[in-house]
C-alpha positions as CSV (number, residue, x, y, z in Angstrom):
1,M,6.1,-9.3,82.5
2,T,8.3,-6.6,81.5
3,P,9.6,-3.2,82.5
4,G,7.5,0.1,82.5
5,M,5.0,1.5,84.4
6,P,3.4,-1.0,86.9
7,A,0.2,-2.7,86.0
8,F,-1.6,-5.8,85.5
9,S,-4.1,-6.4,82.4
10,I,-5.8,-9.3,81.2
11,V,-6.3,-9.6,76.8
12,G,-7.9,-11.7,74.6
13,L,-11.8,-10.9,75.0
14,P,-12.5,-11.3,78.4
15,D,-15.9,-10.7,80.0
16,K,-16.3,-9.0,83.6
17,A,-15.8,-12.2,85.4
18,V,-12.2,-12.7,83.8
19,S,-11.6,-9.2,84.5
20,E,-11.9,-9.2,87.4
21,A,-9.9,-11.8,88.4
22,R,-7.0,-9.6,87.8
23,E,-8.1,-8.1,91.5
24,R,-9.0,-11.8,92.9
25,V,-5.5,-13.6,92.3
26,R,-3.6,-10.5,93.2
27,A,-5.1,-10.4,96.6
28,A,-5.0,-14.2,96.8
29,L,-1.1,-13.9,96.3
30,T,-0.7,-11.2,98.7
31,A,-2.5,-12.9,101.2
32,M,-0.4,-16.1,100.8
33,S,2.4,-13.3,101.1
34,I,3.6,-13.2,97.4
35,A,4.6,-9.9,96.2
36,L,3.9,-9.1,92.6
37,P,7.1,-7.2,91.0
38,S,7.1,-3.9,89.9
39,K,6.3,-4.4,86.3
40,R,3.6,-4.5,83.7
41,I,2.2,-7.9,84.0
42,T,-0.1,-8.7,80.6
43,I,-2.3,-12.3,80.8
44,N,-3.0,-13.1,77.4
45,L,-5.7,-15.7,77.1
46,S,-5.9,-17.2,73.2
47,P,-7.3,-17.5,71.1
48,A,-7.6,-13.8,71.2
49,D,-11.2,-14.0,68.8
50,L,-13.2,-16.0,71.3
51,P,-14.5,-14.7,74.2
52,K,-13.8,-16.2,77.4
53,E,-16.4,-16.0,80.2
54,G,-15.8,-17.1,83.8
55,S,-14.5,-17.2,87.2
56,H,-12.5,-20.4,86.6
57,F,-9.6,-18.7,84.9
58,D,-8.4,-17.4,88.2
59,L,-6.2,-20.5,89.3
60,P,-4.7,-20.7,85.7
61,I,-4.0,-16.9,85.8
62,A,-2.3,-17.4,89.1
63,L,-0.1,-20.9,87.9
64,A,1.4,-18.8,85.3
65,M,2.1,-15.9,87.3
66,L,4.0,-17.8,89.8
67,A,5.9,-20.0,86.7
68,A,6.9,-16.4,85.6
69,L,8.4,-15.1,89.0
70,G,10.4,-18.3,89.5
71,I,8.1,-19.6,91.8
72,L,6.8,-22.8,91.0
73,P,8.7,-24.4,87.9
74,K,7.5,-24.0,84.3
75,D,7.6,-27.3,83.5
76,T,5.3,-28.5,86.5
77,V,3.0,-25.8,85.3
78,E,3.3,-27.1,81.4
79,G,0.5,-29.7,80.4
80,T,-1.7,-29.3,83.6
81,I,-5.1,-28.3,83.0
82,A,-6.2,-25.8,85.8
83,L,-9.6,-24.9,86.5
84,G,-10.9,-22.3,89.5
85,E,-12.0,-20.0,91.2
86,L,-10.0,-18.0,93.9
87,S,-11.3,-16.4,96.9
88,L,-9.5,-13.2,98.2
89,D,-7.9,-15.3,101.0
90,G,-6.3,-17.8,98.7
91,A,-8.8,-20.5,98.7
92,L,-9.8,-22.6,95.9
93,V,-13.4,-22.0,95.0
94,P,-15.1,-25.5,93.1
95,V,-15.9,-25.2,89.3
96,L,-19.7,-26.0,88.4
97,G,-19.8,-29.2,86.0
98,A,-16.7,-28.3,84.3
99,I,-15.2,-31.7,85.0
100,N,-17.5,-33.5,82.2
101,L,-16.3,-31.1,79.7
102,L,-12.3,-31.6,80.6
103,Q,-12.2,-35.1,80.9
104,P,-11.5,-35.7,77.1
105,L,-8.7,-33.3,76.9
106,F,-7.4,-34.8,80.5
107,I,-7.2,-38.6,78.9
108,Y,-5.9,-37.7,75.5
109,Y,-3.3,-34.4,76.1
110,Y,-2.8,-33.4,79.5
111,S,-0.7,-35.0,82.6
112,R,-2.3,-32.7,85.4
113,L,-5.7,-31.7,86.4
114,L,-5.9,-29.0,89.2
115,G,-8.9,-27.5,90.5
116,L,-11.8,-28.4,92.8
117,F,-15.1,-30.0,90.8
118,R,-18.5,-30.5,92.3
119,T,-20.5,-33.0,90.0
120,K,-21.4,-36.7,90.0
121,L,-18.4,-37.2,87.6
122,S,-16.2,-36.0,89.8
123,Q,-16.7,-38.2,92.3
124,N,-16.0,-41.2,89.8
125,F,-13.2,-39.9,87.6
126,V,-9.9,-39.6,90.0
127,P,-7.2,-39.3,87.5
128,N,-3.8,-41.1,88.9
């Protein structure tokens, strides 16, 4: 978040669903009575040379914004895998099949996993 004309942009080769996260996140935060500051907000999805696709970026974008606003402690957000689509009222929509890809990352690199997952594996894989 930087000074300048108020704007909210997502960079790093986002597809249409990722670009639309801007509106879903804004609406979800508004539904939770959280106002965005009148600043220029840029979400950088790295690596910049790989295309990003899907609505599962909504939750991590929202968490990063909440940390940048000081609503969530940054150390709470760091080391967390977060996947999930946000509805316009702020409810979390499940990500289908994503936990199959995330399990190895969670076991070896991250301390927290956030999201709603709808797979057979998610019924068996419940981290402590």
